[in-house]
N, C-alpha and C positions, 0 to 999 in steps of 0.2 A: 512213634516218632514225635518229638516235641515240635509245636507250631510257633514257638517264640521266635521273634526276629533276631538274628544274630547281631552282635555289636560290630561297630566299624562302618565301612562304607556300605550304604544301602544296596542290597542286591548282589554284592560281590562275594559274600560268604558262600553263595551257592556254587561258585566256581571251583571250590576246593573239595576234594573227597574227604569224608569224615569216617575213617576206618575204625575209630574208637567206639562207635555205637555198638550197642549190644546186639547179639545175633538174633535174638527173638524179636526185637523191634524191626530189624531189617526184613525178617521173614514176612511179617504181616504187611509191610509196605510193598514188598516185591510181589506178593500175591494179589494185592488190591489195585495196584497201579500198573499201567503199561508204559514201558520206557519209550522215550522219544529219541530222535536222531541228533539233537543239539548237544553241545559240549556240556552245558549245565546239567541236562538230564543224565547224560552218560556218566558224569563224574559224581553227581550227587545221589542218583538213584541206583546206580550199579554197585551194590554192596554184596559181600559174600555172606553165606549162611551155611549151616551144617547140612541143610537139605537141598543145596544148589551147588552143582559142580559141572565142569566141562571135561570132556575126554579128549586125550591127545593121541593120535595114531603114531605108532613107533616107526622110526626110520624115515621120516619126512618132516617137512615144515609143520609146526603146530597149527592145527585147524580147530576152530571153535565150533562145537556141535551144540546147538540150542535144543533143549528138550523141555518137555512139559513138567509141571510140578509133580504130577502123579508118577511119571517114570523116574524122576529124580528121587522121590520118596522110596520107591522100590529099590533103587540102587544104593541108597544111603546106608542101608543095613549091611551091604556087602563091602563098600569101599571105605566107610568110616568118615569121621568128621574132619580129621586133621588134614587129609589131602585136599579137601574142598577149600579149607581156609587157605592153604599154601598157594594153590593154583590161582584162586581169585585175587589174593594179595599181589602175586607177581604180575598178573594181567593188569590190574588197576594201576600198580606202580609204573609199569611200562607205558600205559596209555597216558598217565599224568605227566611223565617225563617227556614224551613226544609232544604233548600239547604245550608244555612250558618252553620247549625249544622253538616251536613254530606254531603259535596259536593263531596267527593271522589266516592260515589256510588249514583249518582242522579237518582231519579225515572223518569220514562217516563211521558210525558205530552200528553194528548189526542189531536189529530189533529181535526181541525174544518172541518165539513162536508160541501160540496158545494151543496148537493142535496136539494130538496124542502121538503123532509120528515124528521121528527125528528128521530135521531139515539140515542138509549140508550147506556150507558157505557158498559153494558153487551154484547150487540150485537157487539160493536166495539172491544171487548176483551181488554178493557182499565181498569186498576185498579184505582179506584177513591180514593184519599187520604181521610181518615176519618177526622172527626172534631177534634178528639184528637190529630191527627198528624199535623193539620194545624192551630189549634186555638191558642196555646200558647207554647212558648219555654220552659216553666217550666216543661212540660211533658218529655222533652228530658233527664232531669236530675232527674227524679222522683226516680230512683234507688240509687241515691247518699244519703248516710246517713247524718244526721245533724252533723255539726262540723267536717266533713271529707273532707279534701282537695284532689280533684282528681289529680292523678299524670299525668303530661304531657306525651304525646306520642311522640316518636322521630323516624323519618324515614329519612334515609340519602337521600338527593335529588340527581338527576342525574347530571353528569358533563355537563357543558355548560352554555351559557349565555341566558338571557331573557326567562328562563323557568318559567312557571306558577307553583308556589309551593303551596302545601297544608299547613294546619296549623301545622301538625306534621313535615313536612319538614322545615318550617320556625322555629319551635321550635328547630330542630336539629341545624340549623345555629346559632340561638341565644345561645344555650347551648355551641356550639363549640367556639363561640367568648368569652364566659366567661372562658372556659377551657384554651384557648390560653393566655388570660390575666393573669390567675393564674400561668401558667407554665413559663411565659416569663423570669423571673430572677432566675430560679431554676437550670437550666442546667449549669454544669461547665466543662463537658468533650466534646471533639470534636464530639464523637458519639451521645451524648445527644443533642447537638446543631443541628446536622444533622437531628436527629429524629424530633426535634421541627420544623425545616424548612420544613420537609416533611408534618407534620400536618398542618402547615400554608398554604402550597401550595395546599393541598387537600381541605382545607376550601375555598381558593380563587377560585379554579376551579369549586366549586359548589354554593358558596354563594356570590360571588363578585357583581353579577348583575342579579337580578331575578325580576319577576313580581308576583303579588298576588291579591287576591280579597279584596274588601273593608272590613275593620274590621279584617281581618285575622292576620295582623302584630301585631296590638295592643293586640289582644287576645292571640297570641302565647307568646309575651313578658311578659304579665301579668302572664300567667301560669308558665313560666320558672323562672320568678323572685322569685316566692314562694319557689323554690328549689335552689336558688343561693348558700346558705351556704353549702349544701350538694355537689353541683356540684364543687364548688371551693375547698372544702376539698378533694374530690376524685381526682380531677385533680392534686392537689399539691402532694398527695401521689403517684399517677401514675408517675409524673415527677421525684420524688425522687427515685422510684424503677428503672426507666429507667436509670437514671444517675448512680445509684449504679451498675447496670448490666454492663454498659460500663466501669466504673472504675475497676470492677473485671476483665473484659476481657483485659483491658489495662495492669493491673498488671501481668496477666498471660502471655501476649505477651512479656512484658519486661523480665519476668523470663525465658521464652523460648529463648529469644534473647541472654541471658547471657550464655546459655549452650554451651559447647565446642563441636567440631565435634565428631561424634559417634566413628570413628575409633581411634581417639586419646584417648578418654575416655576409650575405651576397652583395649588399651595397658597399660594405667595407672592402671586400675583395675587388670590386669594380673600381672604387676610388684609389686603392693602392696601386692597381695595375695602371691607371691613368697617370699616376705620379712616377712611374718607372720601377716600382717595387715588384717583387715576384712572389705573390701569395699562393701561387699554384692555380688550379682550375677554379673558375667562378661557378661553384656549385652549391654555395650556402652551407657547406660543411666546415666547421671550425676545426682545423688540424694544426699540425706542427708548422707547416709552411706559412699559414695565415698568421700564427702567433709570432713567428720570426720576423715577418714583414712588418707587423704592427710595432714590435720592439725596435726595429730599425728606424721607423718613422718617429717613435717616441724619443729615441736617442738623438735624432737630428733636431727635434723640437725642445730638447733639454727638459723633458718631463719624466716622471717615473716610468720605468720600463717594466711593465707587468704583463704586456701582451693581451690585456683584456679588452673586450668590446663593450662600450657604453655610449650614451648619447654625447658625452663630452668629446670622445674620440671621433665620432661621426661628424660632429660640427667642425672640428679642426681639419679633418680630411676634406670636407666640402669647401672650406675656405682656401685650403692649399690648392685644390683643383681649380677653383674659380680664379685665384691669383695667377696660376700657370696659364689659363686660357686667355688672359688679358695680354700676355706677352706676344709680340709680333713674330719673333723668331725663337720659339722655345727650344731649349736644348733637350736632346733625348739621352737617356741613360746609356752608358757604355759607348757613346759616339764621340770620337776624338774631334776636336775643333780648335783651331788656332785663334778664333775670335774671343778675346778676353781671357785666354788660358795662358799661364806661364809655360816656359819651356820644360820638357820632361814631366808633363802633367796630363791628366785626362779627367773627363767629367765623372763625378762620383756616382754612386748607385742611386742617389736620390734625384739626380737630374737637375739639381739647383746649385751645385758647387763643383769643386774639383779636388782631386787627390794627386799626390806625386806618384810617378812610376816606381816600380820595384827597384831598390838600390839608390833611391833618392829620398831626402827628408825635407819636410816643409819648413821653410824659414821666411816668415813674413809672407810676401806675395810671390815668392819664387821657390824653386826646388833645387836643393844643393845635393851633390853626390855624396853618398855615405863613404867615409874613409874606413876601409876594412883592414885591420892590422894583419900581420903574419899569423898563420895558424888560426884563422877565423873565417866566418862565412856570414852571408846576409841572414838575418833572423826570420822567423816565420811571418812577422808583420811586414817585412820588406823595407822598413825605414830605419833599421839598426843592424847590429851584428852580435854574433855569439861565437865563443871560442870553440874550436874543434874538440872532439872527444880526446881526453887525455891532457887537455890544457885548461887552465883556470884564468878568469879575467882578473887583471891587476891594473887598474887605471885605464889607459888607452891601449894596452897590449895584452897578449896571451902568453902566460908562462907555463912551462911544462910541469905537470904534476909529478912530485917526487914520490915514487912508490917504494916503500921499504920491502925487505925480504918477506916472503910468504904473504903477499898481499896482491890485490888486483884493482883495476878501475871500478868504481862503484856504478850503480845504475844510472846516475845523473851524468857521468862522464867527466865531472870536474873534481872528483875526490877519489878516495880509495877505501877499501874494506879488506879486513884480514881474510885469508883463506879458511876453509872449514877445518876446524881443529886448532885454530889459533885465535887469540883474543887481543884486542887493541889495548896498548899500554903506551900512552904518549904518542911518539912518532914511530913506533915499532910494533911488531906483532910477536907475541910470546906464545909458545906452545901450551896448550891446555893440558894440565896434569890430570890424567884420568886414573883414578884408583882402581883396585881390583874389583871385579864384578860390576863394572860400569861401562858406559858408552857415551859418545858425543851426542848432545841433545839436538833437538830439531832446529835450533838457531845456528848451530855450528860453532858457537863460542863458549860453550859450557859442557857439563856432563850430567847424566842421569843414571841412577842405579838400574841394573838389570832387573827383570821380572823375578820376584821372590826375594829381593833385597831392598832395604830401606836406607835412606841417606841419614848419616849421623856425623855431622861435622864435615871432615874431608875424606870420609870413607863410607863404604857400603857394608852394612851388617845384614846377615841372613835373617829373614823373617821366621820367627818361631811359630810354626803352625801346629796347634794342638790336635789331639785326636778328633776325628769326625769334623774336620774343617778343611778348607782349601784356600789358595791364594785368591784375593779379591780381584775385581775388574781393573783396579788401578795398578796392581802388581806389587804394591809396597805394603800390603796388609793382608788380613785374612778374614774370611767369613765362614760361619758354620754351615755344614751340609744341611740339605733339606730334612726337616724332622728334628733338628737340633737348634737350641737357642744359645746365644752368647751370654756367659756369666763370668765376668772378670776375664781371666786368661784361658778359659776352657769352654767347651761346648757340652751342654747338658741335654739329654734327650727330652723332647717335648712329651709331656704326659697327656695323651689323647683319651678322653673319657669315652664311655659307650655312646653310640649314636653320634659320633663326631668324626672329623677328618682334618688333615693338615691344611692350613689356609694357603692362599696364593703366594704369600711371602715365604713360606716354608719354616717359619720360626714360631708359629702359633697354631691354633686350631679353631675351627668353626663347627657349629652344630649341623647335622644333616638336615635335609629338607623335612619339615614337619616337626622340628624340635627347636627349642629356644634355649639360650644360654642362661643358666642360673648358677652363679658362682663358678665352681669348677666342674659342673655337670651339665648335661643336656636333658631337658624335660620336654615331654610331648606338648605341643601347642594346643 
């Protein structure tokens, strides 16, 4: 047997049985070495020879009978060479297929006895694989229903380099690579980008350099590829939620950074309360109530109404409170008093002036009653009037809105809009002319073509969908099916070279993992 190291991943070539070796080389190895219980030893050292064979009892499950080399040599002259080759080939093929289906929990392999007497599997306490377990890989998937695609299993591999990964661990790496590609251009916040870098670093620490058994990589990639659309959709949604969370946190941080010091806010709240304003509880927390009270004071002082707390505002509030305290009989907010107040008036919210009652308007130093015309009512401010719904203001009166046929009062109440399916033309509503294969649009005053038709002037023409294509998401055009690319007015099949697969867009191809694109082919990295 050659001692040269096999090419490829270090140590992994020992995981595959090499049935091509010559029988005479196997014979010398089998006689000089004692097989072990590990998968590597059982698959690499268990080789067939013309002088080694097992016997199978008729009418029962196959049982492996381990014999000595001397007994086997005596029987070789009677049984011949060919049956030994066939039996050992079937046994090794069955064991290899069972290991490839579930290598994470390999079954033990019986050791070869060196005694001169034959040892049965029962006496050696060795569980012999049944024919159904070793004969065909189809039995492994016998519980899978027809037309049902099994979901791939994902197991996060350990951190490190050159780890031997299982199929589920390779599937995790393949899925994570798809997720990273889907998330790459979605993050717009610094926090989101940091989270993306963390995901990439975690992937690199586990999947940047690993080893695997023959066939495991292609099997994992095939299984994960079936769920590509779901994986990409979920990763995109996850990235959007992460970015939204960091945007919300950033906005909250900005808002908190604009808040003034608590001791200054508490003093402003106390001064505003003394002047009759209502900033809310005096707790030093700058909120909406405090900001509204500040803007009310700024409006009374005829200064910029920004609601912000600064030293200039504090000084003005102190002066206003000091001025109020010097008055012998200060007026309290919302307290009616006839001393110095005109008729139909009350003290304003600032406590230093007066406002007219609702239904009255200020005229110099008095309050005059608001003249409300017919079909009108007092407005929201209390010092004017507005027309009722269905009437429009014209000078000092309210005139009825003239509503044409197929129309209704608009949302403001002082005009009209055409009903759905009609369009405004001057002072009337004309019916919308809907061509064949069309429907009223979302605004109700026009039309759009049905799905599968495109607008051409005043009509809808059917979309010509070529072979291997389908109606696009807008409904007025077409896109090629997955695996085909658009070329003029037709869809041509994507030529996928060896070691490549259809890309996420469906109209091109990417090289498999471990290969790089070189022109129209994929070369090993």
